[in-house]
N, C-alpha and C positions, 0 to 999 in steps of 0.2 A: 582634805587641804591643811595644811599646817596653817597654825595660828600665827599672824603676825608679829604677836610678842614674841616667839620663840623664831623668827627668820632673822637670819643675819642680813639678807639682802630682801630688797624690794622690787618690784616690777613697774614700770612706768603709770600702770594702770590702779597700781595701789597706793603709789605715791600721790596721784590725782586724786583718787579718792580719800586720801588722808588730810590733804592739804586743800581739798572742796574745790578744785580746779582742773581745767581739761587737761588730758594726754598732751594736747598742742603746746600749754601751756609749760608743760613738765618739760618738753623737748625744745622749747624757746630757754629754758633756765638752764637746760645743761650746754646748750650750743654758747648760752651766752657766759658760761662758765660760773655760775651762782649757784648750781647744783653739778656738785661732783657725782659723777657716774663711770659704772666702767662698761664697754660693750662688749657683749657675750655672743659670739656668731652677728644674728643679726638685730639681737635685742640691745635694751641699757638696762643694766640694774645698778641700785642706788643701796650703798651700804647704810644700815640702818645708824650707825656709828657719823657718819657724814651727814646724815640727816638734821639738821639743827632746826629745829619747828620755830624755837623762839625766834632766830635771825630771819628765817623764812616769811613767819609773822609780823615781822617788826612793823611798826604804823611809819608813813613817808615821813621823810624829814622835810624840816620848813622849807628848805629849797626845791626839794621835788613838789610841795603842795602850790607854793609859787608858782612854778613853770606850768601846773595844771591849769592854774586858775587863768594865766595869763590864755594859754591855750583855748581854753574853754569860752574867755570873754572877746577874741579873736573869732572863733567860729559863731559865736551869737552873733556878732557885728557883722559879719558876712553874711549868715544866711537868715537874718533875722525875717525879711521879709517872706524867705522860703515858707521857715517854720511858723507862720502866722497863716499861710496859706495850707500848709498842711494839717493845722488846727482847725480850719474852717469846715464844717458840716454842712450839707443840703437838704 
């Protein structure tokens, strides 16, 4: 099998392993357009030159952090009692 450093294209499995995410997450990024890919037959391949690891691993923006914080607060508010019940042991 070829070494990943020598390959021009990577499979979705290889990209998922490289990024430490699931194949589903890779497909979501392809569909969203944040991960350029080419379809060859039934499979997607990602050109190594298009795989910008720094951009894909970039930290969350402050705006995104604020959105997540707001969502988490809303969930905790709404389901606080359920979380308490789930945490109880008999």
